C-alpha positions as CSV (number, residue, x, y, z in Angstrom):
1,M,-6.2,-28.0,-5.1
2,G,-10.2,-28.4,-4.4
3,S,-10.8,-25.6,-7.1
4,E,-8.7,-27.6,-9.6
5,M,-10.9,-31.0,-8.9
6,C,-13.7,-28.7,-9.2
7,I,-12.6,-27.7,-12.4
8,R,-11.9,-31.5,-13.5
9,D,-15.3,-32.9,-12.4
10,R,-17.1,-30.0,-14.5
11,S,-14.6,-30.4,-17.9
12,E,-15.6,-34.1,-17.8
13,C,-19.2,-33.4,-17.7
14,D,-19.0,-31.2,-20.6
15,L,-20.1,-28.2,-18.5
16,L,-17.0,-25.9,-19.3
17,I,-18.6,-24.0,-22.1
18,N,-18.3,-20.4,-21.1
19,P,-14.5,-19.3,-19.6
20,L,-15.8,-17.8,-16.4
21,P,-14.4,-21.0,-14.0
22,Y,-11.3,-20.6,-15.8
23,N,-10.6,-16.9,-15.3
24,H,-11.6,-17.6,-11.7
25,M,-8.9,-20.4,-11.5
26,I,-6.4,-17.9,-13.0
27,S,-7.3,-15.4,-10.4
28,L,-6.8,-17.6,-7.9
29,Y,-3.3,-18.4,-9.3
30,I,-2.5,-15.0,-9.5
31,S,-3.7,-14.1,-6.0
32,N,-1.5,-16.8,-4.6
33,G,1.7,-16.0,-6.8
34,K,1.1,-19.8,-8.6
35,L,1.6,-17.8,-12.2
36,E,3.6,-20.7,-13.4
37,K,0.3,-22.4,-13.6
38,V,-1.3,-20.3,-15.5
39,P,-0.6,-21.0,-18.9
40,K,-1.4,-24.7,-18.4
41,I,-5.3,-23.3,-17.2
42,I,-5.1,-21.1,-20.6
43,Q,-4.2,-24.1,-22.6
44,E,-7.0,-26.2,-21.4
45,L,-9.6,-23.3,-21.5
46,K,-8.6,-23.4,-25.2
47,M,-9.6,-26.8,-25.5
48,N,-12.9,-26.1,-24.2
49,T,-14.1,-22.8,-25.4
50,S,-12.8,-19.2,-26.1
51,P,-11.1,-17.2,-23.7
52,D,-13.1,-13.5,-23.2
53,I,-11.6,-10.3,-22.3
54,V,-11.5,-10.9,-18.6
55,T,-9.2,-14.0,-19.6
56,F,-6.9,-11.9,-21.6
57,N,-6.7,-9.3,-19.1
58,L,-5.5,-11.7,-16.1
59,W,-3.0,-13.1,-18.9
60,L,-1.7,-9.9,-18.9
61,A,-1.5,-9.5,-15.2
62,A,0.4,-12.6,-14.5
63,C,2.7,-11.5,-17.2
64,A,3.0,-8.3,-15.7
65,S,3.6,-10.0,-12.1
66,Q,6.3,-11.5,-14.0
67,N,7.6,-8.5,-15.5
68,D,7.6,-10.2,-18.8
69,V,7.1,-7.9,-21.8
70,E,7.7,-10.6,-24.8
71,T,4.7,-12.5,-23.6
72,A,2.4,-9.5,-22.9
73,E,2.8,-7.9,-26.1
74,R,2.4,-11.6,-27.7
75,V,-1.0,-11.9,-25.5
76,L,-2.2,-8.8,-26.9
77,L,-1.8,-9.6,-30.5
78,E,-4.0,-12.9,-30.0
79,L,-6.6,-10.6,-28.1
80,K,-6.8,-8.7,-31.6
81,K,-6.8,-11.8,-33.9
82,A,-9.5,-13.0,-31.6
83,K,-11.5,-10.0,-32.7
84,I,-12.2,-8.7,-28.7
85,D,-12.0,-5.6,-28.4
86,P,-9.2,-4.0,-25.7
87,D,-10.6,-2.3,-22.5
88,W,-8.9,0.6,-20.3
89,V,-7.7,-2.5,-18.0
90,T,-5.8,-4.2,-21.1
91,Y,-4.1,-0.8,-21.7
92,S,-3.9,0.0,-18.1
93,T,-1.9,-3.1,-17.6
94,L,0.5,-2.7,-20.6
95,T,1.2,0.9,-19.3
96,N,2.2,0.1,-16.0
97,L,4.6,-3.0,-17.4
98,Y,5.7,0.1,-20.0
99,I,6.8,1.9,-16.8
100,K,8.1,-0.6,-15.0
101,N,10.6,-1.2,-17.6
102,A,11.4,2.2,-18.5
103,S,9.9,1.7,-21.8
104,L,8.4,5.7,-22.0
105,E,7.2,5.4,-25.8
106,K,5.6,2.4,-25.3
107,A,3.7,3.5,-22.5
108,G,2.7,6.9,-24.2
109,A,0.8,5.1,-27.0
110,T,-0.9,2.4,-24.4
111,V,-1.8,5.2,-22.1
112,K,-3.8,7.2,-25.0
113,E,-5.3,3.8,-26.1
114,M,-6.1,3.3,-22.5
115,E,-7.8,7.0,-22.2
116,N,-10.0,6.9,-25.5
117,R,-11.7,3.5,-23.6
118,T,-12.1,5.7,-20.8
119,S,-15.8,6.7,-20.3
120,R,-18.3,8.4,-17.2
121,K,-19.5,4.3,-17.2
122,T,-15.5,3.2,-16.3
123,R,-15.3,6.2,-14.1
124,V,-12.2,4.4,-12.1
125,A,-10.3,4.5,-14.8
126,Y,-9.8,8.1,-14.1
127,S,-7.6,7.7,-11.0
128,S,-5.9,5.1,-13.0
129,L,-4.9,7.3,-15.7
130,L,-3.7,9.9,-13.1
131,S,-1.4,7.2,-11.5
132,L,0.1,6.3,-15.0
133,H,0.7,9.8,-15.8
134,T,2.5,10.7,-12.5
135,N,4.2,7.5,-12.8
136,M,5.7,8.5,-15.9
137,G,6.3,12.1,-14.5
138,N,3.5,13.9,-17.1
139,K,2.4,16.9,-15.0
140,D,0.2,18.3,-17.5
141,D,-1.2,15.1,-18.4
142,V,-2.5,14.7,-14.8
143,N,-3.8,18.5,-14.6
144,R,-5.5,17.6,-17.9
145,I,-7.4,14.6,-16.8
146,W,-8.4,15.9,-13.7
147,E,-10.3,18.5,-15.4
148,K,-11.5,16.4,-17.4
149,M,-13.2,14.3,-14.5
150,K,-14.2,17.5,-12.9
151,A,-16.2,18.4,-16.5
152,S,-17.7,14.7,-16.4
153,F,-18.9,14.0,-12.7
154,R,-20.8,16.6,-10.1
155,K,-18.3,15.9,-7.2
156,M,-15.1,14.2,-6.8
157,N,-15.1,11.4,-4.0
158,D,-12.8,11.1,-1.6
159,N,-10.9,8.5,-3.5
160,E,-10.1,10.5,-6.2
161,Y,-9.1,13.5,-4.1
162,I,-6.1,11.0,-2.3
163,C,-5.2,9.8,-6.0
164,M,-5.0,13.4,-7.1
165,I,-3.4,14.9,-3.7
166,S,-0.7,12.0,-4.1
167,S,0.0,12.4,-7.9
168,L,0.6,16.6,-7.1
169,L,3.1,15.2,-3.6
170,K,4.7,12.9,-6.3
171,L,5.4,15.2,-8.9
172,G,6.8,17.9,-6.6
173,D,3.6,20.1,-6.5
174,F,3.4,21.2,-2.7
175,A,1.4,24.4,-3.1
176,G,-0.8,22.6,-5.6
177,A,-1.3,19.6,-2.8
178,E,-2.2,22.0,0.1
179,D,-4.8,24.1,-2.4
180,L,-6.3,21.0,-3.5
181,Y,-6.8,20.0,0.3
182,R,-8.6,23.0,1.3
183,E,-10.7,22.5,-1.7
184,W,-11.8,18.8,-0.7
185,E,-12.1,20.1,2.8
186,S,-14.6,22.8,1.7
187,V,-16.8,20.7,-0.8
188,S,-16.6,17.3,0.7
189,G,-17.9,16.9,4.3
190,T,-16.8,13.3,5.2
191,N,-13.7,14.7,7.6
192,D,-11.8,11.0,6.1
193,V,-8.8,11.0,7.7
194,R,-7.1,9.0,5.1
195,V,-6.7,12.5,2.8
196,S,-5.5,14.0,5.8
197,N,-3.0,11.5,6.0
198,I,-1.6,12.1,2.6
199,L,-0.7,15.6,3.1
200,L,0.8,15.0,7.3
201,G,2.6,12.6,5.7
202,S,4.3,14.8,2.8
203,Y,5.0,17.4,6.0
204,I,7.0,14.0,7.8
205,N,8.7,13.1,5.0
206,Q,10.4,16.4,4.4
207,D,10.9,16.5,8.5
208,Q,8.6,19.7,9.0
209,M,7.6,18.3,12.4
210,E,6.3,21.5,13.4
211,M,4.3,22.1,10.5
212,A,2.9,18.3,10.9
213,E,1.8,19.3,14.4
214,D,0.1,22.1,13.7
215,F,-1.5,20.7,10.7
216,C,-2.3,18.2,13.1
217,N,-4.1,19.9,15.6
218,Q,-6.2,22.4,13.2
219,I,-7.6,18.9,11.4
220,V,-8.6,17.7,14.9
221,Q,-10.3,20.9,15.5
222,K,-12.2,20.6,12.2
223,G,-13.5,17.4,13.5
224,V,-11.4,15.0,11.8
225,I,-10.5,11.9,14.0
226,P,-6.8,10.8,13.8
227,C,-6.3,6.8,12.9
228,Y,-3.5,4.4,13.6
229,T,-2.0,5.7,10.2
230,T,-1.8,9.3,11.6
231,W,0.2,8.3,14.8
232,E,2.9,5.8,12.9
233,L,3.6,8.4,10.6
234,F,4.6,11.1,13.6
235,T,6.5,7.7,15.4
236,W,8.5,7.0,12.2
237,G,9.0,11.4,11.9
238,Y,10.3,11.8,15.7
239,L,12.5,8.1,15.1
240,K,13.8,9.9,12.5
241,R,15.2,13.1,14.6
242,K,16.2,10.4,17.2
243,D,13.9,12.2,19.6
244,V,12.7,9.6,22.0
245,E,10.1,11.4,24.5
246,K,8.5,12.4,21.4
247,F,8.1,9.0,19.6
248,L,7.3,7.1,22.7
249,D,4.7,9.6,23.0
250,Y,3.0,8.6,19.5
251,F,4.0,5.2,19.3
252,S,1.6,5.0,22.5
253,K,-1.2,6.8,20.8
254,A,-0.8,5.0,17.9
255,I,-1.1,1.6,20.0
256,S,-4.4,2.8,22.0
257,S,-6.2,3.9,18.8
258,V,-6.4,0.4,18.2
259,T,-8.5,-2.6,19.9
260,K,-5.8,-5.1,18.4
261,W,-2.2,-4.1,17.6
262,S,-0.4,-5.7,14.5
263,P,3.3,-6.0,15.9
264,D,5.6,-3.7,13.3
265,Q,9.0,-5.7,13.8
266,R,10.6,-3.0,11.9
267,L,9.8,0.3,13.8
268,V,10.4,-1.6,17.5
269,Q,13.7,-2.8,16.1
270,E,14.6,0.9,15.0
271,A,13.0,2.1,18.3
272,F,15.4,0.1,20.3
273,K,18.2,0.6,18.2
274,I,17.8,4.2,19.0
275,I,17.1,4.3,22.4
276,E,20.6,1.9,22.6
277,E,22.6,4.9,21.0
278,Q,21.8,7.1,23.2
279,A,21.7,4.8,26.3
280,H,18.1,5.9,27.2
281,T,17.5,3.1,29.9
282,K,14.4,5.4,30.9
283,G,13.2,5.3,27.3
284,A,14.2,1.2,27.2
285,E,12.1,1.1,30.2
286,Q,8.9,3.1,28.5
287,L,9.1,1.2,25.7
288,L,8.7,-1.9,27.0
289,V,5.8,-0.7,29.1
290,I,4.2,-0.3,26.0
291,L,4.7,-3.2,24.3
292,R,3.7,-5.2,27.7
293,N,0.4,-3.0,27.7
294,A,0.4,-4.0,23.4
295,G,0.6,-7.9,24.2
296,H,4.0,-8.1,22.3
297,V,6.6,-9.1,24.8
298,N,8.8,-11.8,23.8
299,T,12.4,-12.7,24.5
300,N,13.7,-10.9,21.5
301,I,11.9,-7.5,23.1
302,Y,13.8,-7.9,26.5
303,N,17.2,-8.6,24.9
304,L,16.6,-5.9,23.0
305,F,15.9,-4.1,26.3
306,L,18.8,-5.3,28.2
307,K,21.0,-4.0,25.5
308,T,20.5,-0.7,26.1
309,Y,20.9,-1.3,29.8
310,A,24.3,-3.0,28.8
311,T,24.9,0.1,26.7
312,A,24.6,2.4,29.8
313,G,27.1,0.2,31.6
314,K,23.6,-0.3,34.4
315,M,21.4,-3.3,35.4
316,P,18.1,-3.0,35.4
317,M,15.9,-4.2,38.6
318,I,14.1,-7.7,39.2
319,V,14.3,-8.3,35.5
320,A,14.4,-12.2,35.9
321,E,11.1,-11.6,37.9
322,R,9.8,-9.2,35.2
323,M,10.3,-12.1,32.9
324,R,8.6,-14.8,34.7
325,K,5.4,-12.5,34.9
326,D,5.5,-11.6,31.4
327,N,5.9,-15.6,31.1
328,V,9.1,-14.8,28.9
329,K,11.7,-17.5,28.8
330,L,15.4,-16.6,28.8
331,D,17.6,-17.8,26.1
332,E,21.5,-17.6,25.9
333,E,21.5,-14.1,24.7
334,T,19.5,-12.7,27.6
335,R,22.1,-14.6,30.2
336,R,24.7,-12.8,29.0
Protein backbone atom coordinates (compact mmCIF):
# COMPACT_ATOMS: atom_id res chain seq x y z
CA MET A 1 0.00 0.00 0.00
CA GLY A 2 2.88 2.40 0.90
CA SER A 3 4.49 1.86 -2.53
CA GLU A 4 1.14 2.54 -4.28
CA MET A 5 0.66 5.80 -2.34
CA CYS A 6 4.20 6.80 -3.23
CA ILE A 7 3.44 6.19 -6.93
CA ARG A 8 0.17 8.17 -6.70
CA ASP A 9 1.99 11.13 -5.04
CA ARG A 10 4.74 11.16 -7.62
CA SER A 11 2.19 10.79 -10.41
CA GLU A 12 0.34 13.87 -9.18
CA CYS A 13 3.61 15.81 -9.20
CA ASP A 14 4.23 14.70 -12.83
CA LEU A 15 7.46 13.00 -11.83
CA LEU A 16 6.60 9.66 -13.40
CA ILE A 17 7.93 10.24 -16.87
CA ASN A 18 9.93 7.00 -16.89
CA PRO A 19 8.70 3.45 -16.31
CA LEU A 20 11.10 2.55 -13.47
CA PRO A 21 8.77 3.16 -10.47
CA TYR A 22 5.98 1.27 -12.27
CA ASN A 23 8.33 -1.63 -13.02
CA HIS A 24 9.26 -1.74 -9.35
CA MET A 25 5.57 -1.88 -8.44
CA ILE A 26 4.83 -4.66 -10.97
CA SER A 27 7.80 -6.63 -9.62
CA LEU A 28 6.43 -6.29 -6.06
CA TYR A 29 2.98 -7.48 -7.11
CA ILE A 30 4.46 -10.52 -8.88
CA SER A 31 6.62 -11.50 -5.90
CA ASN A 32 3.63 -11.09 -3.55
CA GLY A 33 1.34 -13.10 -5.86
CA LYS A 34 -1.00 -10.13 -6.48
CA LEU A 35 -1.06 -10.79 -10.23
CA GLU A 36 -4.54 -9.39 -10.74
CA LYS A 37 -3.18 -5.89 -9.97
CA VAL A 38 -0.54 -5.97 -12.75
CA PRO A 39 -2.80 -4.92 -15.72
CA LYS A 40 -4.03 -1.81 -13.82
CA ILE A 41 -0.46 -0.64 -13.12
CA ILE A 42 0.49 -1.21 -16.78
CA GLN A 43 -2.55 0.85 -17.82
CA GLU A 44 -1.45 3.72 -15.53
CA LEU A 45 2.10 3.45 -16.83
CA LYS A 46 0.90 3.81 -20.43
CA MET A 47 -1.07 6.95 -19.49
CA ASN A 48 2.06 8.65 -18.13
CA THR A 49 4.98 7.20 -20.07
CA SER A 50 6.01 4.31 -22.35
CA PRO A 51 6.76 0.76 -21.24
CA ASP A 52 10.35 -0.41 -21.71
CA ILE A 53 11.76 -3.93 -22.19
CA VAL A 54 11.76 -4.49 -18.41
CA THR A 55 8.02 -3.65 -18.27
CA PHE A 56 7.26 -6.13 -21.05
CA ASN A 57 9.41 -8.86 -19.48
CA LEU A 58 7.69 -8.40 -16.11
CA TRP A 59 4.30 -8.47 -17.83
CA LEU A 60 5.27 -11.75 -19.54
CA ALA A 61 6.44 -13.14 -16.18
CA ALA A 62 3.00 -12.31 -14.74
CA CYS A 63 1.36 -14.13 -17.69
CA ALA A 64 3.64 -17.13 -17.11
CA SER A 65 2.70 -17.22 -13.41
CA GLN A 66 -0.96 -17.38 -14.46
CA ASN A 67 -0.17 -19.88 -17.24
CA ASP A 68 -1.81 -17.45 -19.68
CA VAL A 69 -0.38 -18.18 -23.16
CA GLU A 70 -2.90 -16.03 -25.03
CA THR A 71 -2.10 -12.82 -23.13
CA ALA A 72 1.65 -13.56 -23.30
CA GLU A 73 1.49 -13.77 -27.10
CA ARG A 74 -0.48 -10.51 -27.20
CA VAL A 75 2.20 -8.86 -25.00
CA LEU A 76 4.94 -10.02 -27.41
CA LEU A 77 3.06 -8.50 -30.37
CA GLU A 78 2.62 -5.22 -28.48
CA LEU A 79 6.34 -5.21 -27.62
CA LYS A 80 7.28 -5.59 -31.29
CA LYS A 81 4.72 -2.92 -32.32
CA ALA A 82 6.37 -0.54 -29.85
CA LYS A 83 9.64 -1.07 -31.82
CA ILE A 84 11.33 -2.51 -28.72
CA ASP A 85 13.81 -5.33 -29.25
CA PRO A 86 12.94 -8.48 -27.26
CA ASP A 87 15.93 -9.78 -25.27
CA TRP A 88 16.92 -13.27 -24.07
CA VAL A 89 14.72 -12.90 -20.95
CA THR A 90 11.66 -12.28 -23.17
CA TYR A 91 12.19 -15.53 -25.06
CA SER A 92 13.26 -17.51 -21.99
CA THR A 93 9.95 -16.65 -20.25
CA LEU A 94 7.94 -17.55 -23.37
CA THR A 95 9.82 -20.84 -23.86
CA ASN A 96 9.15 -21.83 -20.25
CA LEU A 97 5.46 -21.05 -20.71
CA TYR A 98 5.25 -23.09 -23.93
CA ILE A 99 7.03 -26.07 -22.33
CA LYS A 100 4.59 -25.93 -19.41
CA ASN A 101 1.73 -26.14 -21.91
CA ALA A 102 3.40 -28.89 -23.98
CA SER A 103 3.62 -26.56 -27.02
CA LEU A 104 7.06 -27.91 -27.95
CA GLU A 105 7.02 -26.58 -31.53
CA LYS A 106 6.50 -23.03 -30.31
CA ALA A 107 9.06 -23.60 -27.53
CA GLY A 108 11.56 -24.74 -30.18
CA ALA A 109 11.08 -21.48 -32.09
CA THR A 110 11.38 -19.19 -29.04
CA VAL A 111 14.41 -21.02 -27.62
CA LYS A 112 16.18 -20.41 -30.98
CA GLU A 113 15.34 -16.70 -30.72
CA MET A 114 16.69 -16.75 -27.18
CA GLU A 115 19.97 -18.35 -28.25
CA ASN A 116 20.39 -15.70 -30.98
CA ARG A 117 20.32 -13.07 -28.20
CA THR A 118 22.75 -14.91 -25.91
CA SER A 119 26.37 -13.81 -25.83
CA ARG A 120 29.39 -13.49 -23.53
CA LYS A 121 27.76 -10.37 -22.09
CA THR A 122 24.66 -12.34 -21.03
CA ARG A 123 26.48 -15.31 -19.46
CA VAL A 124 23.62 -16.31 -17.13
CA ALA A 125 21.43 -16.91 -20.21
CA TYR A 126 23.50 -19.99 -21.10
CA SER A 127 22.43 -21.80 -17.92
CA SER A 128 18.83 -20.92 -18.73
CA LEU A 129 19.30 -22.41 -22.22
CA LEU A 130 20.66 -25.63 -20.67
CA SER A 131 17.60 -25.94 -18.38
CA LEU A 132 15.11 -25.20 -21.18
CA HIS A 133 16.63 -27.74 -23.59
CA THR A 134 16.69 -30.27 -20.73
CA ASN A 135 12.99 -29.73 -20.04
CA MET A 136 12.32 -30.23 -23.75
CA GLY A 137 14.37 -33.45 -23.72
CA ASN A 138 16.92 -32.09 -26.23
CA LYS A 139 20.07 -33.93 -25.09
CA ASP A 140 22.10 -33.01 -28.21
CA ASP A 141 21.29 -29.33 -27.74
CA VAL A 142 22.24 -29.50 -24.05
CA ASN A 143 25.69 -30.89 -24.99
CA ARG A 144 26.02 -28.36 -27.83
CA ILE A 145 25.26 -25.39 -25.53
CA TRP A 146 27.75 -26.71 -22.95
CA GLU A 147 30.49 -26.92 -25.61
CA LYS A 148 29.57 -23.40 -26.73
CA MET A 149 29.95 -22.20 -23.13
CA LYS A 150 33.36 -23.86 -22.78
CA ALA A 151 34.49 -22.19 -25.99
CA SER A 152 33.21 -18.78 -24.80
CA PHE A 153 34.56 -18.74 -21.24
CA ARG A 154 37.94 -19.66 -19.81
CA LYS A 155 36.43 -21.55 -16.88
CA MET A 156 32.96 -22.70 -15.90
CA ASN A 157 31.74 -21.60 -12.46
CA ASP A 158 30.16 -23.86 -9.81
CA ASN A 159 26.59 -22.78 -10.64
CA GLU A 160 27.14 -23.71 -14.29
CA TYR A 161 28.49 -27.14 -13.30
CA ILE A 162 25.45 -27.61 -11.01
CA CYS A 163 23.15 -26.72 -13.92
CA MET A 164 24.87 -29.06 -16.40
CA ILE A 165 25.22 -32.02 -14.00
CA SER A 166 21.51 -31.62 -13.06
CA SER A 167 20.61 -31.52 -16.77
CA LEU A 168 22.51 -34.74 -17.53
CA LEU A 169 20.88 -36.50 -14.56
CA LYS A 170 17.39 -35.38 -15.66
CA LEU A 171 18.14 -36.71 -19.14
CA GLY A 172 19.20 -40.06 -17.65
CA ASP A 173 22.91 -39.71 -18.53
CA PHE A 174 24.34 -40.83 -15.16
CA ALA A 175 27.77 -41.77 -16.56
CA GLY A 176 28.03 -38.32 -18.20
CA ALA A 177 27.06 -36.64 -14.92
CA GLU A 178 29.73 -38.61 -13.00
CA ASP A 179 32.39 -37.73 -15.61
CA LEU A 180 31.44 -34.05 -15.42
CA TYR A 181 31.56 -34.16 -11.62
CA ARG A 182 35.12 -35.55 -11.79
CA GLU A 183 36.01 -32.77 -14.23
CA TRP A 184 34.61 -30.20 -11.79
CA GLU A 185 36.64 -31.76 -8.93
CA SER A 186 39.86 -31.46 -10.95
CA VAL A 187 39.38 -27.84 -12.08
CA SER A 188 37.27 -26.06 -9.46
CA GLY A 189 39.09 -26.12 -6.14
CA THR A 190 36.10 -24.56 -4.31
CA ASN A 191 34.87 -27.83 -2.70
CA ASP A 192 31.33 -26.46 -3.04
CA VAL A 193 29.11 -29.07 -1.37
CA ARG A 194 26.13 -28.00 -3.51
CA VAL A 195 27.78 -29.65 -6.55
CA SER A 196 28.44 -32.87 -4.61
CA ASN A 197 24.86 -32.92 -3.29
CA ILE A 198 23.48 -33.06 -6.85
CA LEU A 199 25.26 -36.36 -7.54
CA LEU A 200 24.62 -37.64 -4.02
CA GLY A 201 20.89 -36.97 -4.44
CA SER A 202 20.90 -38.97 -7.67
CA TYR A 203 22.41 -42.06 -5.95
CA ILE A 204 19.90 -41.76 -3.11
CA ASN A 205 16.93 -41.33 -5.50
CA GLN A 206 17.95 -44.60 -7.14
CA ASP A 207 18.18 -46.25 -3.70
CA GLN A 208 21.93 -46.79 -4.15
CA MET A 209 22.53 -46.03 -0.46
CA GLU A 210 25.85 -47.91 -0.18
CA MET A 211 27.20 -46.01 -3.21
CA ALA A 212 25.94 -42.77 -1.65
CA GLU A 213 27.75 -43.58 1.63
CA ASP A 214 31.01 -44.34 -0.25
CA PHE A 215 30.67 -41.16 -2.30
CA CYS A 216 30.10 -39.08 0.85
CA ASN A 217 33.19 -40.57 2.52
CA GLN A 218 35.27 -39.81 -0.58
CA ILE A 219 34.18 -36.17 -0.83
CA VAL A 220 34.87 -35.61 2.89
CA GLN A 221 38.39 -36.98 2.41
CA LYS A 222 38.84 -34.51 -0.45
CA GLY A 223 37.88 -31.58 1.79
CA VAL A 224 34.18 -31.09 0.99
CA ILE A 225 32.22 -30.24 4.15
CA PRO A 226 28.73 -31.82 4.22
CA CYS A 227 25.85 -29.47 5.03
CA TYR A 228 22.25 -29.82 6.24
CA THR A 229 21.05 -30.81 2.74
CA THR A 230 23.64 -33.63 2.58
CA TRP A 231 22.36 -35.21 5.80
CA GLU A 232 18.73 -34.50 4.90
CA LEU A 233 19.16 -36.42 1.62
CA PHE A 234 20.44 -39.43 3.59
CA THR A 235 17.60 -39.07 6.13
CA TRP A 236 14.97 -39.27 3.37
CA GLY A 237 16.84 -42.12 1.66
CA TYR A 238 16.80 -44.27 4.80
CA LEU A 239 13.21 -43.21 5.62
CA LYS A 240 12.20 -44.70 2.25
CA ARG A 241 14.03 -47.88 3.24
CA LYS A 242 12.25 -47.77 6.62
CA ASP A 243 15.65 -48.16 8.33
CA VAL A 244 14.90 -46.49 11.68
CA GLU A 245 18.44 -46.59 13.17
CA LYS A 246 20.05 -45.12 10.04
CA PHE A 247 17.53 -42.35 9.44
CA LEU A 248 17.68 -41.27 13.08
CA ASP A 249 21.48 -41.15 12.88
CA TYR A 250 21.39 -38.94 9.78
CA PHE A 251 18.51 -36.82 11.07
CA SER A 252 20.55 -36.12 14.19
CA LYS A 253 23.54 -35.11 12.00
CA ALA A 254 21.28 -32.85 9.90
CA ILE A 255 19.96 -30.97 12.93
CA SER A 256 23.44 -30.71 14.50
CA SER A 257 24.74 -29.07 11.30
CA VAL A 258 22.59 -25.94 11.70
CA THR A 259 22.43 -23.37 14.49
CA LYS A 260 18.63 -23.14 14.30
CA TRP A 261 16.50 -25.83 12.70
CA SER A 262 13.44 -24.80 10.69
CA PRO A 263 11.02 -27.65 11.44
CA ASP A 264 10.25 -29.88 8.46
CA GLN A 265 6.75 -31.13 9.32
CA ARG A 266 6.61 -33.61 6.43
CA LEU A 267 9.84 -35.26 7.52
CA VAL A 268 8.77 -35.46 11.18
CA GLN A 269 5.34 -36.93 10.27
CA GLU A 270 6.92 -39.52 7.96
CA ALA A 271 9.53 -40.47 10.60
CA PHE A 272 6.87 -41.05 13.28
CA LYS A 273 4.68 -42.93 10.78
CA ILE A 274 7.44 -45.46 10.04
CA ILE A 275 8.42 -45.72 13.71
CA GLU A 276 4.77 -46.39 14.62
CA GLU A 277 4.38 -48.98 11.82
CA GLN A 278 7.29 -50.88 13.36
CA ALA A 279 6.08 -50.27 16.95
CA HIS A 280 9.68 -49.07 17.45
CA THR A 281 9.42 -47.48 20.93
CA LYS A 282 13.21 -47.06 21.22
CA GLY A 283 13.15 -45.12 17.92
CA ALA A 284 10.27 -42.96 19.17
CA GLU A 285 12.28 -42.13 22.32
CA GLN A 286 15.37 -41.25 20.26
CA LEU A 287 13.35 -39.09 17.87
CA LEU A 288 11.75 -37.24 20.80
CA VAL A 289 15.23 -36.47 22.20
CA ILE A 290 16.46 -35.22 18.79
CA LEU A 291 13.40 -32.97 18.43
CA ARG A 292 13.73 -31.72 22.02
CA ASN A 293 17.36 -30.78 21.39
CA ALA A 294 16.22 -28.93 18.27
CA GLY A 295 13.66 -27.00 20.36
CA HIS A 296 10.73 -28.58 18.56
CA VAL A 297 8.48 -30.45 20.98
CA ASN A 298 4.78 -29.70 21.19
CA THR A 299 1.47 -31.46 21.87
CA ASN A 300 1.32 -32.90 18.34
CA ILE A 301 4.86 -34.37 18.66
CA TYR A 302 3.92 -36.02 21.97
CA ASN A 303 0.73 -37.42 20.43
CA LEU A 304 2.72 -38.97 17.58
CA PHE A 305 5.22 -40.32 20.12
CA LEU A 306 2.41 -41.87 22.23
CA LYS A 307 0.80 -43.52 19.18
CA THR A 308 3.95 -45.66 18.78
CA TYR A 309 3.63 -46.89 22.36
CA ALA A 310 -0.11 -47.58 21.82
CA THR A 311 0.70 -49.64 18.71
CA ALA A 312 3.35 -51.55 20.69
CA GLY A 313 0.81 -52.13 23.49
CA LYS A 314 3.10 -50.42 26.01
CA MET A 315 3.01 -47.37 28.25
CA PRO A 316 5.86 -44.82 28.24
CA MET A 317 7.53 -43.79 31.48
CA ILE A 318 6.42 -40.61 33.35
CA VAL A 319 4.95 -38.98 30.25
CA ALA A 320 2.95 -36.27 32.06
CA GLU A 321 6.07 -35.19 33.96
CA ARG A 322 8.13 -35.07 30.75
CA MET A 323 5.46 -32.97 29.06
CA ARG A 324 5.42 -30.59 32.03
CA LYS A 325 9.22 -30.22 31.84
CA ASP A 326 8.94 -29.54 28.10
CA ASN A 327 6.17 -27.02 28.81
CA VAL A 328 3.76 -28.96 26.56
CA LYS A 329 0.02 -29.10 27.22
CA LEU A 330 -2.10 -32.26 27.06
CA ASP A 331 -5.07 -32.30 24.70
CA GLU A 332 -7.96 -34.71 24.10
CA GLU A 333 -5.81 -37.03 21.96
CA THR A 334 -3.00 -37.11 24.57
CA ARG A 335 -5.44 -38.06 27.35
CA ARG A 336 -6.72 -40.99 25.30
